[in-house]
C-alpha positions in Angstrom: -6.3 -3.2 -23.3 -6.3 -5.7 -20.4 -9.1 -5.2 -17.9 -8.5 -3.8 -14.7 -11.0 -6.0 -12.9 -10.3 -9.5 -11.5 -11.4 -12.0 -14.0 -14.0 -14.5 -12.7 -15.2 -16.2 -15.7 -13.4 -17.6 -18.8 -15.9 -17.9 -21.7 -14.4 -20.0 -24.7 -15.5 -20.3 -28.2 -15.1 -24.0 -29.3 -14.2 -24.3 -33.0 -10.9 -22.3 -33.6 -10.3 -21.9 -29.9 -10.7 -25.2 -27.9 -10.3 -27.1 -31.2 -8.4 -26.2 -34.3 -11.7 -26.0 -36.3 -11.2 -29.3 -38.2 -13.8 -32.2 -37.9 -12.8 -35.8 -38.1 -15.3 -38.5 -39.0 -15.6 -41.8 -37.1 -16.4 -45.2 -38.5 -20.1 -44.6 -38.1 -20.0 -41.2 -39.6 -19.9 -39.4 -36.3 -18.0 -36.2 -35.9 -15.1 -35.9 -33.5 -13.0 -32.9 -32.6 -9.5 -32.9 -31.0 -8.5 -30.8 -27.8 -5.0 -30.5 -26.8 -4.0 -32.1 -23.5 -2.2 -29.0 -22.4 -5.4 -27.0 -22.8 -7.4 -29.6 -20.8 -4.8 -29.5 -18.1 -4.8 -25.7 -18.0 -8.6 -25.7 -17.6 -8.3 -28.1 -14.6 -5.8 -25.7 -13.1 -8.0 -22.8 -13.8 -10.9 -24.4 -12.0 -8.8 -25.2 -9.0 -7.8 -21.6 -8.9 -11.5 -20.7 -8.7 -11.9 -19.5 -12.3 -15.4 -20.4 -13.7 -15.4 -21.9 -17.2 -18.1 -21.4 -19.8 -18.5 -22.3 -23.5 -20.1 -19.8 -25.9 -20.4 -21.6 -29.3 -22.4 -21.4 -32.5 -22.5 -25.2 -32.5 -25.4 -27.4 -31.3 -25.7 -31.0 -30.9 -24.4 -33.8 -28.6 -20.6 -33.1 -29.3 -21.1 -29.8 -27.5 -22.2 -31.6 -24.4 -19.3 -34.0 -24.6 -16.8 -31.1 -24.8 -18.5 -29.3 -21.9 -18.2 -32.3 -19.7 -14.6 -32.9 -20.7 -13.6 -29.3 -20.1 -15.6 -28.9 -16.9 -17.6 -26.0 -18.3 -20.1 -24.6 -15.8 -22.4 -23.1 -18.3 -22.8 -23.5 -22.1 -24.6 -21.2 -24.6 -25.2 -23.1 -27.7 -26.2 -21.9 -31.2 -24.7 -18.4 -30.5 -24.5 -16.5 -33.7 -24.7 -13.1 -31.9 -21.8 -13.6 -29.4 -22.4 -10.2 -27.7 -25.9 -11.2 -26.9 -24.9 -14.6 -25.9 -22.3 -13.2 -23.4 -24.9 -11.0 -21.9 -27.2 -14.0 -21.5 -24.2 -15.9 -19.9 -23.5 -13.1 -17.5 -27.2 -13.2 -16.4 -27.1 -17.0 -16.0 -23.8 -16.9 -14.0 -24.7 -13.8 -12.0 -21.4 -12.5 -13.4 -20.2 -9.0 -14.4 -19.2 -8.7 -18.1 -16.2 -6.6 -16.9 -15.0 -9.6 -14.9 -15.3 -11.9 -17.9 -12.6 -13.0 -20.3 -13.8 -14.2 -23.7 -11.6 -16.0 -26.2 -12.8 -16.0 -29.8 -11.3 -16.4 -33.3 -13.9 -15.4 -35.8 -15.3 -12.1 -37.1 -18.5 -12.5 -35.2 -16.5 -13.1 -32.0 -14.8 -9.8 -32.5 -18.1 -8.0 -32.3 -18.4 -9.1 -28.7 -14.9 -8.2 -27.6 -15.7 -4.7 -26.5 -18.5 -6.1 -24.1 -16.1 -8.0 -21.9 -13.3 -7.0 -19.5 -10.6 -9.0 -21.3 -10.8 -10.3 -25.0 -8.2 -12.7 -26.4 -7.8 -14.1 -29.9 -5.7 -17.2 -30.9 -2.7 -16.5 -33.2 -4.6 -18.0 -36.2 -7.8 -16.0 -35.5 -9.3 -13.9 -38.4 -7.7 -10.6 -39.1 -10.7 -8.7 -37.7 -10.6 -10.8 -34.5 -6.9 -10.1 -34.0 -7.3 -6.4 -34.7 -10.0 -5.9 -32.1 -8.8 -8.3 -29.3 -7.3 -6.8 -26.2 -4.5 -9.2 -26.7 -3.4 -11.7 -29.4 -2.1 -15.0 -28.2 1.1 -16.6 -29.6 -0.5 -20.1 -29.8 -3.2 -21.2 -32.4 -6.6 -22.5 -31.5 -6.7 -26.2 -30.5 -2.9 -26.2 -29.9 -2.2 -24.3 -26.7 -4.3 -21.1 -27.2 -6.5 -22.0 -24.2 -3.5 -22.9 -22.0 -2.0 -19.5 -22.9 -5.3 -17.7 -22.2 -5.6 -19.3 -18.8 -2.0 -18.3 -17.8 -2.7 -14.7 -18.8 -6.0 -14.6 -16.9 -4.5 -16.2 -13.8 -1.5 -13.9 -13.9 -3.7 -10.7 -14.5 -6.1 -11.8 -11.8 -3.3 -12.5 -9.4 -1.6 -9.2 -10.2 -5.0 -7.4 -9.8 -5.8 -9.3 -6.6 -2.5 -8.2 -5.2 -3.0 -4.6 -6.3 -6.5 -4.6 -4.6 -4.8 -6.1 -1.5 -2.2 -3.3 -1.5 -4.9 -0.7 -1.9 -7.0 -2.1 1.0 -3.8 -2.1 3.1 -3.0 1.5 2.3 -6.6 2.6 3.0 -6.5 0.9 6.3 -3.3 2.6 7.2 -4.5 5.9 6.2 -7.8 5.5 8.0 -6.0 4.6 11.1 -3.8 7.5 10.8 -6.7 9.9 10.3 -8.4 8.5 13.3 -5.2 9.1 15.4 -5.0 12.7 14.2 -8.7 13.2 15.0 -8.1 11.9 18.6 -5.2 14.3 19.0 -7.5 17.3 17.8 -10.3 16.1 20.1 -8.1 15.7 23.2 -7.0 19.3 23.0 -3.6 20.9 22.8 -2.9 22.0 26.3 0.2 20.0 26.7 1.6 21.2 23.3 0.8 24.8 24.1 2.8 24.6 27.4 5.7 23.0 25.6 5.6 25.7 22.9 5.5 28.4 25.6 8.5 27.0 27.4 10.5 26.6 24.1 9.7 30.1 23.0 10.7 31.6 26.4 14.0 29.7 26.4 14.9 30.8 22.8 13.7 34.3 23.6 16.3 34.4 26.5 19.1 33.2 24.2 18.9 29.6 25.6 19.2 26.4 23.4 17.3 23.3 22.6 18.7 19.8 22.6 16.9 16.8 21.1 17.6 13.1 21.3 15.9 9.8 20.3 16.6 6.4 18.6 15.7 5.2 15.1 12.9 7.2 13.7 12.9 9.4 16.7 16.5 10.2 16.0 15.5 11.4 12.5 12.7 13.5 14.3 15.4 15.1 16.6 17.5 16.1 13.6 14.3 17.3 11.7 13.2 19.6 14.5 16.7 20.9 15.2 16.9 21.8 11.6 13.6 23.7 11.8 14.9 25.8 14.5 18.4 26.5 13.2 17.1 27.1 9.7 13.6 28.2 9.5 10.1 26.8 9.6 8.0 29.2 7.6 9.3 32.7 8.2 12.6 34.5 7.5 14.4 35.1 10.8 17.7 34.7 12.6 18.9 31.1 13.4 18.1 29.7 16.9 20.3 27.5 18.9 19.2 23.9 18.6 21.2 20.6 18.3 20.3 17.0 17.7 22.4 14.7 20.0 22.1 11.9 17.4 24.5 13.2 14.7 28.1 13.0 16.1 29.1 9.5 15.5 32.5 9.9 17.1 30.7 10.9 20.4 28.1 8.2 20.1 30.5 5.5 19.5 33.1 6.7 22.0 30.5 7.0 24.7 28.8 3.7 23.8 32.1 1.8 23.8 33.7 3.3 26.8 30.7 3.6 29.1 27.4 2.2 27.7 24.7 3.0 25.1 22.5 4.2 27.8 24.9 7.1 28.3 25.3 8.3 24.7 22.7 11.2 25.2 23.1 11.8 28.9 26.8 12.5 28.7 26.2 15.1 25.9 23.5 16.7 28.0 25.9 17.0 31.0 28.4 18.6 28.7 26.2 20.9 26.8 23.1 21.7 28.8 22.8 24.8 31.0 20.0 26.1 33.3 17.1 27.4 31.3 17.8 25.2 28.2 15.2 22.7 26.9 16.1 19.1 26.4 13.6 17.1 24.5 13.6 13.3 24.5 11.5 11.5 21.8 10.5 7.9 22.2 7.6 6.0 20.7 7.8 3.3 23.2 8.4 5.5 26.2 10.9 2.9 27.5 14.3 4.0 26.0 16.9 3.9 28.7 19.2 6.4 27.0 16.4 8.9 26.6 15.5 8.5 30.3 19.0 9.1 31.3 19.1 12.2 29.1 16.0 13.8 30.7 17.3 13.0 34.2 20.7 14.7 33.3 18.8 17.7 31.9 16.9 18.1 35.3 20.2 17.8 37.1 21.6 20.6 35.0 18.6 22.9 35.5 17.2 22.5 32.0 13.7 21.7 31.3 13.1 18.1 30.4 10.4 17.4 27.7 9.2 14.0 26.7 7.5 13.0 23.5 6.0 9.4 23.8 3.0 7.3 22.9 -0.2 7.0 24.9 1.5 4.7 27.5 4.0 7.3 28.5 6.4 5.0 30.3 9.7 5.8 32.1 10.5 8.5 29.6 7.4 10.5 30.5 8.0 10.0 34.1 11.5 11.4 33.8 10.3 14.7 32.3 9.0 18.1 33.5 6.6 18.4 30.6 5.2 15.6 28.4 3.3 15.0 25.3 1.7 11.6 24.9 0.6 10.9 21.3 -2.9 9.2 21.6 -1.9 5.9 20.0 -0.2 2.7 20.8 0.9 2.0 17.1 4.5 3.1 16.5 3.9 4.5 12.9 0.9 6.4 14.1 2.9 7.7 17.2 5.7 8.9 14.9 3.2 10.7 12.5 1.6 12.5 15.4 5.0 13.4 16.9 6.1 15.2 13.7 2.7 16.9 13.4 3.0 18.0 16.9 6.6 19.3 16.6 5.6 21.2 13.4 2.7 22.8 15.1 5.1 23.8 18.0 7.6 25.3 15.6 4.9 27.2 13.8 3.5 28.6 17.0 7.0 29.4 18.4 8.2 31.0 15.2 5.1 33.2 15.0 5.4 34.3 18.6 9.1 35.2 18.4 8.9 36.9 15.1 5.7 38.9 15.7 6.1 42.5 14.9 5.6 45.0 17.7 2.4 46.9 17.7 2.8 50.4 16.0 
């Protein structure tokens, strides 16, 4: 199974991984081993990407040093017959975590170390035991592209993991910011919400209606809250008169086309609102002209104008009789606090209006 940690160290066996395991003899009897150019190029790319390269080999002698220099290996463990112990030694020397290490080996003794690292790979021509215990078997044989394939897998896995970690950090930051905003709301008290709940409950109790308006996400909130009142929030009860002014496309397009978009809610308020009704305008920015006009029209008709805005308030808050300013300047956080506040209001209003009389 491929490790879930970002790989920081690529540890390679030499014979059967970097080379094909064969030895050539020079004119003076010296040994030489071939390394594929694609593997050398891949190791260069790996180092540029920040991956640290190490060799863990059972071989000793000057040829190991030549290979280390040619591959850019940062550390070398020579004469390693016990690969698991050698990898532990390597981790100490490099101040690395074994869970963040990839080891590529081809022999049975390499397989004994596979469980000690985060990612273990075996070339296509590795021993059966090594292939069986590797986290993944490569499609290329040792000395002929296996290292290049291993580098590709490590960089892809590391990139995917780094992206996952970045996503998790972003999500954690958003959640922490939201929790902080909710705590500010709880700490600042609920007096404004309690007064809005009182006015809404009184209006519904007298057979009056509630009208809601807003743009974008606030339009969705308008529909959401109206549905809670017409349907139910948490208790079985009769429906209450509530309407979102955001849903009739014929009205919205006709008014927007024949007059202006600033009038799409106000004209509906002038046609529908009566004294004692409640008109709620929702605006995260507090600057929406069509919401301002709607609240002004509500007051002209004798309805109570309620504003839901962010911390700045703005013209929308100034146009209202009652206002709730969510304690945040971030649009997402304001929207989250708005729906929380509306849910709390619906819960309180529903409990108040459906309370059974004392026996």
